FINU-693092 format. One record per residue (C-alpha): residue in three letters; x, z, y. Coordinates in steps of 0.25 Angstrom, whole numbers, padded with zeros to 4 digits, always signed. Each point is the difference from the previous one (the first is absolute). Layout:
// FINU-693092
ALAXZY ...
END
This chain:
// FINU-693092
MET+0283+0500+0482 GLU-0007-0005+0012 LYS+0012-0009+0003 VAL-0001-0005-0014 LYS-0015-0003+0001 GLN+0002-0007+0014 SER+0011-0009-0007 ILE-0010-0004-0011 THR-0010-0005+0011 ASP+0011-0007+0007 LYS+0006-0007-0012 ILE-0013-0004-0007 SER-0006-0005+0013 SER+0013-0008+0003 LEU-0004-0013-0006 PRO+0010-0011-0002 ASP+0002-0010+0011 GLU-0007-0013+0000 LEU+0005-0013+0005 VAL-0010-0011+0003 HIS+0006-0014-0001 PRO-0005-0012+0010 GLY-0008-0005-0012 GLY-0008+0012-0001 GLU+0006+0006-0013 SER+0004+0014+0001 GLU+0012+0007-0007 ILE+0002+0014-0004 LEU+0013+0005+0005 PHE+0008+0013-0003 ASN+0009+0006+0010 ILE+0013+0006-0006 ASN+0002+0008+0012 SER-0012+0009-0004 LEU+0008+0005-0012 SER+0009+0013+0000 GLU+0015-0002-0001 SER+0003-0001-0015 ASN+0009-0009-0009 PHE-0013-0008-0003 LYS-0002-0003+0015 LYS+0015-0004+0001 LEU+0000-0009-0012 ILE-0012-0007+0005 THR+0006-0001+0014 TYR+0012-0006-0006 TYR-0007-0010-0008 ASP-0009-0004+0012 SER+0013-0003+0008 ILE+0006-0010-0010 SER-0013-0006-0006 VAL-0010-0011+0006 SER-0011+0006-0009 PRO-0011+0009+0007 ILE+0003+0015+0000 GLU-0013+0003-0007 PHE+0005-0009-0012 LEU+0014+0008+0000 ILE-0007+0013+0000 THR-0009-0003-0011 GLY+0011-0006-0008 THR+0009+0012+0002 LEU-0010+0010-0004 THR-0002-0008-0013 ALA+0015-0002-0003 LEU+0003+0015+0003 SER-0012+0004-0010 GLY+0006-0009-0010 ALA+0013+0007+0001 ILE-0006+0014-0001 GLY-0008-0004-0012 LYS-0006+0012-0008 MET+0011+0009+0004 ALA-0009+0007+0011 PHE-0014+0004+0001 PHE-0010+0009+0007 ASP-0007+0010-0010 ILE-0014+0001+0006 THR-0007+0007-0012 ASP+0003+0003-0015 SER-0006-0014-0003 LEU+0004-0008+0013 ARG+0014-0005+0004 ILE+0002-0010+0011 TYR+0012-0009-0002 LEU+0006-0008+0011 ASN-0002-0014-0006 VAL-0006-0011+0010 TYR-0007-0013-0002 ALA+0001-0008+0012 VAL-0003-0015+0005 ILE+0005-0006+0013 ILE-0009-0011+0004 GLY+0003-0011+0010 VAL+0000-0015+0002 SER+0011-0008-0008 SER+0014-0002+0007 ILE-0003+0006+0014 SER-0003+0014-0004 LYS+0013+0002-0008 LYS-0006+0007-0012 THR+0011-0003-0010 THR+0011+0003+0011 ALA-0006+0014+0001 ILE+0000+0002-0015 ASN+0014-0005-0001 THR+0004+0010+0010 VAL-0006+0012-0005 LYS+0004-0002-0015 LYS+0015-0003+0003 GLU+0004+0014-0004 LEU-0008+0000-0013 GLU+0006-0013-0004 ARG+0014+0006+0003 ILE-0003+0012-0009 SER-0007-0008-0010 ALA+0012-0010-0002 ALA+0010+0011-0002 ASP-0009+0007-0010 TYR-0001-0013-0008 ASN+0015-0002+0000 ASN+0001+0014-0005 TYR-0010-0003-0011 LEU+0007-0013-0004 ARG+0013+0008-0001 GLU-0006+0010-0009 LEU-0007-0010-0008 ARG+0013-0007-0003 GLU+0007+0013-0004 TYR-0012+0003-0009 GLN+0001-0013-0007 LYS+0015+0002-0002 VAL-0002+0014-0006 LYS-0011-0005-0008 GLU+0008-0010-0007 ILE+0011+0009-0002 SER-0009+0011-0005 LYS-0007-0008-0011 GLN+0008+0006-0011 ASP+0000+0014+0006 LYS-0015+0001+0001 THR+0001+0006+0013 ASP-0013+0002+0008 LEU+0000-0007+0013 ILE-0010+0000+0012 GLU-0002-0014+0006 PRO+0001+0001+0015 ILE-0013-0002+0008 ARG-0001-0008+0013 ASN-0005+0007+0012 TYR-0009-0008+0008 LEU-0002+0002+0015 ILE-0006-0013+0004 LEU-0010-0003-0011 PRO-0003-0014-0005 SER-0011-0006+0008 ASP-0004-0011-0010 SER+0000+0008-0013 THR-0013+0003-0008 ILE-0006+0014-0001 GLU+0006+0002-0014 ALA+0014-0003+0005 LEU-0002+0008+0012 THR-0005+0012-0008 ASP+0013+0000-0008 ILE+0008+0001+0013 LEU-0008+0011+0006 SER+0001+0008-0013 LYS+0015+0002+0003 SER+0000-0001+0015 ASN-0001+0012+0011 ARG-0002-0010+0012 GLY-0002-0014+0003 LEU-0006-0010+0010 ILE-0007-0013-0003 VAL+0003-0010+0011 HIS-0008-0013+0002 SER+0001-0009+0012 GLU-0012-0008-0004 PHE-0010+0011-0003 GLY-0012-0010-0002 GLY+0008-0006-0012 PHE+0002+0014-0005 LEU-0015+0002+0000 GLN-0002-0014-0006 GLN+0009+0004-0011 LEU-0007+0013-0003 ASN-0013-0008-0001 ARG+0005-0008-0012 SER-0006+0003-0013 TYR+0012+0006-0006 SER+0001+0010+0011 GLY-0014+0003+0002 ASP+0002+0015-0001 SER+0011-0001+0011 LYS-0008+0004+0012 ALA-0006+0012-0008 PHE+0013+0004-0005 LEU+0006+0000+0015 THR-0012+0007+0005 ALA+0001+0011-0011 VAL+0015+0003+0002 PHE-0001+0001+0015 ASP-0003+0015-0002 VAL+0013+0001-0009 PRO-0008+0007-0011 GLU+0006+0010-0009 SER+0000-0010-0011 TYR-0006-0014-0002 GLU-0001-0007-0014 ILE+0000-0015-0001 SER-0005-0006-0013 ARG+0007-0013-0004 ALA-0004-0010-0010 THR+0014-0005-0004 LYS+0007+0014+0001 GLN-0002+0014-0002 ASN-0008+0007+0011 ILE+0009+0006+0011 LEU-0002+0013+0007 ILE+0006+0001+0014 GLN+0003+0013+0007 ARG-0004+0000+0015 PRO+0001-0015+0002 PHE+0005-0003+0014 ILE+0000-0014+0007 SER+0000-0003+0015 ILE-0004-0014+0004 LEU+0004-0008+0012 GLY-0007-0014+0002 ALA-0002-0010+0011 SER-0011-0010+0001 VAL-0009-0008+0009 ILE-0014+0004+0001 ASP-0006-0012-0006 TRP+0008+0003-0013 ILE-0005+0014-0001 LYS-0015-0005+0002 GLU+0002-0011-0010 ASN+0006+0009-0011 SER-0008+0012+0002 SER-0015+0003-0003 PRO-0010+0011+0005 ALA+0003+0007-0013 ASP+0014+0002+0005 LEU-0006+0008+0012 ARG-0010+0008-0008 SER+0010+0003-0011 GLY+0010+0006+0010 PHE+0011-0010-0003 PHE+0002-0004+0015 ALA-0003+0014+0005 ARG+0013+0004-0006 PHE+0008-0009+0009 LEU+0005+0002+0015 PHE-0002-0013+0008 SER+0008-0005+0012 ILE-0006-0012+0006 ARG+0006-0009+0011 ASN-0007-0013+0002 LYS+0010-0005+0011 ALA+0014-0001+0003 ASP+0006+0013+0007 LEU+0001-0006+0014 ASN+0005+0013+0006 LYS+0012-0001-0009 LYS+0012-0009+0004 HIS+0003-0011-0010 ILE+0014+0003-0007 PRO+0007-0014-0004 LEU+0003-0001-0014 LEU+0015+0000+0002 LYS-0001+0012+0009 LEU-0006+0009-0011 LYS+0013+0005-0006 GLU+0007+0002+0013 LEU-0012+0009+0004 THR+0000+0008-0013 SER+0014+0006+0004 ARG-0002+0000+0015 SER-0013+0006+0002 GLU-0001+0012+0009 HIS-0010+0006-0010 TYR+0009-0001-0012 PHE-0003+0010-0011 ASN+0006+0000-0014 PRO-0012+0000-0010 ARG+0010+0002-0012 PRO+0001+0015+0000 ILE-0015+0001+0000 TYR-0003-0009-0012 ASP+0012+0006-0008 TYR-0005+0014+0002 LEU-0015-0004-0004 VAL+0005-0008-0012 SER+0009+0012-0004 LEU-0012+0009-0002 SER+0000+0003-0015 THR-0009+0012-0001 PRO-0014+0000+0005 ILE-0002+0008+0013 GLU-0012+0007+0005 LEU-0002-0003+0015 SER-0005+0011+0009 ILE-0008-0001+0013 ASN+0002+0010+0011 GLN-0012+0008+0005 ASP-0002-0008+0013 ALA+0002-0013-0007 ALA-0010+0004-0010 GLU-0010+0004+0010 LEU+0001-0013+0007 HIS-0003-0008-0013 ILE-0012+0009-0003 ASN-0006-0003+0013 TYR+0003-0015-0001 ASP-0006+0000-0014 SER-0012+0007+0005 ASP-0002-0010+0012 SER+0002-0011-0009 TYR-0010+0005-0010 LEU-0011+0001+0012 GLU+0004-0014+0004 MET-0002-0005-0015 ILE-0014+0006-0002 GLN-0005-0007+0013 SER+0006-0014-0004 MET-0010-0010-0004 ASN+0010-0009-0007 GLU+0001+0004-0015 ASN+0013-0007-0002 GLU+0007+0007+0011 LEU-0003+0014-0006 SER+0010-0003-0012 PHE+0011-0005+0010 LYS-0001+0012+0009 ALA-0001+0011-0010 ARG+0013-0005-0006 LEU+0006+0000+0014 VAL-0001+0015+0001 ILE+0009+0000-0013 TYR+0009-0011+0006 CYS+0002+0009+0012 LEU+0007+0011-0009 LYS+0008-0011-0007 ILE+0006-0005+0014 ALA+0003+0014+0005 GLY+0008+0002-0013 ILE+0007-0013+0001 ILE+0004+0003+0014 ALA+0005+0014-0004 LEU+0008-0005-0012 ALA+0007-0011+0009 ASP+0006+0012+0008 GLN+0004+0007-0014 ARG-0011+0011+0003 THR-0010+0005-0011 THR-0009+0007+0010 VAL-0010-0008+0008 SER+0001+0004+0015 LEU-0010-0001+0011 ASN+0006-0012+0006 ASP+0000-0007-0014 MET-0015+0002-0001 ARG-0002-0004+0014 ASP+0007-0013-0002 ALA-0007-0002-0014 ILE-0013+0001+0007 HIS+0003-0010+0011 LEU+0005-0010-0011 THR-0012+0003-0008 ASN-0009-0003+0012 TYR+0007-0014+0001 TYR-0003-0003-0015 LYS-0014+0005+0002 LYS-0003-0011+0011 ASN+0006-0010-0009 ALA-0009+0003-0011 GLU-0012-0001+0009 ARG+0005-0013+0005 LEU+0002-0005-0014 LEU-0014+0004-0005 ASN-0008-0003+0012 ASP+0007-0012+0006 GLU+0011-0007-0008 MET-0007+0000-0014 SER-0014-0003+0005 GLN+0004-0011+0010 THR+0002-0014-0002 GLU+0010-0009+0008 PHE-0013-0006+0007 ASN-0005+0015+0004 ARG+0014+0003+0006 SER-0001-0013+0008 GLU-0013+0003+0005 LYS+0005+0014+0005 ARG+0012-0007+0006 VAL-0010-0009+0008 LEU-0008+0011+0005 PHE+0012+0008+0004 LEU+0006-0012+0008 ILE-0013-0002+0007 LYS-0002+0015+0004 ALA+0015+0001+0004 ASN-0003-0012+0010 GLY-0011+0007+0007 GLY-0011-0004-0010 LYS+0000-0015+0003 LEU+0011-0010-0005 GLN+0001-0015+0001 HIS+0001-0008-0013 SER+0013-0006+0002 LYS+0006+0014+0004 LEU-0005+0006-0013 LEU+0006-0011-0008 GLN+0013+0003+0006 LEU+0000+0015+0000 GLY-0005+0001-0014 ASN+0008-0011-0006 PHE-0013-0006-0006 LYS-0002-0014-0006 THR-0012-0006+0007 LYS-0008-0001-0013 GLU+0003+0014-0004 LEU-0004+0005+0014 THR-0013-0008+0000 GLU-0004+0007-0013 ILE+0003+0014+0005 ILE-0008-0003+0013 SER-0012-0005-0007 ASN+0000+0013-0009 LEU+0002+0009+0012 THR-0011-0007+0008 GLU-0010+0001-0012 LYS+0003+0015-0001 GLU-0003+0000+0015 GLN+0013+0006+0004 ILE+0004-0011+0009 GLU-0007-0011+0008 ILE+0006-0013+0004 ILE-0001-0004+0015 ASN+0004-0013+0008 GLU+0007+0003+0013 LYS+0007-0008+0010 THR+0015+0002+0001 LYS+0008+0000+0013 TYR+0003-0015-0002 ASN-0016-0002+0000 LYS+0000-0003-0015 ILE-0010+0005-0009 SER+0006+0009-0011 LYS-0004+0009-0011 PHE+0001+0015+0001 TYR-0004+0011-0010 LYS-0006+0013+0005 LEU-0002+0013-0007 LYS-0015+0004-0001 
END
């Protein structure tokens, strides 16, 4: 038991690595080598070897895709009134084009698309057969049951009314939206004003959920299950969200993975080399058996947790609670409280990817490590990204560059290092001077010319 307690301390204090770019911006990174050997780790390592996307995006996307394949066929029975299902809501956030968000999404959803296409073709065959028999049976009065289409990748542009029809007949499903800001904008439209409330409510996969509809009969959904994977730039989220989204807990149900810069530690893979690398990668791992197994689950499974793993999560839960009650940020509480639940979800997903129904100590350790990564991203989102304007970020970049150069930096050098326009830098310097964070001094250069310098106060 002492070893378990020590591992708790080691894992919880093992914060994600952080990379500081020359411009002063820092990135929260995840070290895949910190995870135990598992199919999940092998899958991520393989994807990372054939993709130009940051590994953090691949991890987040894979967790969500696996959860969509599992659906409501696996759960933790916590109490008589509380079940935890393995659904995941996640958003990857990065600048357009260079952060390769869509590339990551396309990589992780490939297996779901394969299974979904096969299911749809089977449905079309059954539908054609049904229609033939129906024509023949008109005179025989034979009772026929029309085939039902099984969705694995759910429509991302449907109304809540249409979505509830699908969910009432589905055991699993993933909504994928490569422009999550547009998805939020869609949810804000008048005809789907209740959409955020709906997605917030069904996150917990309640025993039943009734939808009242003006044009049709009310519908009662048993254990509505959705996983969501989106991609966005931070400005889209800021423009299409409100403080109410934070207070209501809509955003608190999401995992966030943020990368503001291209992954400079990752070698660029030319477009025409991607196919070649897929088959030649030394880390090749076939994801097909994992997804085929998960989608084949047809009877709900109650997941179990071995004693050491349970003890680890209990201590993690207690430490997280102490951290939360000491937090001064009201919005952080909702996010961090759900991360304790997400820790269980992630552990369950890792176990099921190995075709195990019992969570091991290693599964829980890995889940805690991943949860810590998402906690840091939630803090970044709430305290930095959501609250800062582009001007604020530029101010921070100026201060970082001056500090990184000994606390004093020449005007021309600052323009060059920060890639600023002259007018833009003038406004930033004026503001920082007014706030008494820097001072402007004139000094002679080695060429005996007077030049402007900026010095930290």
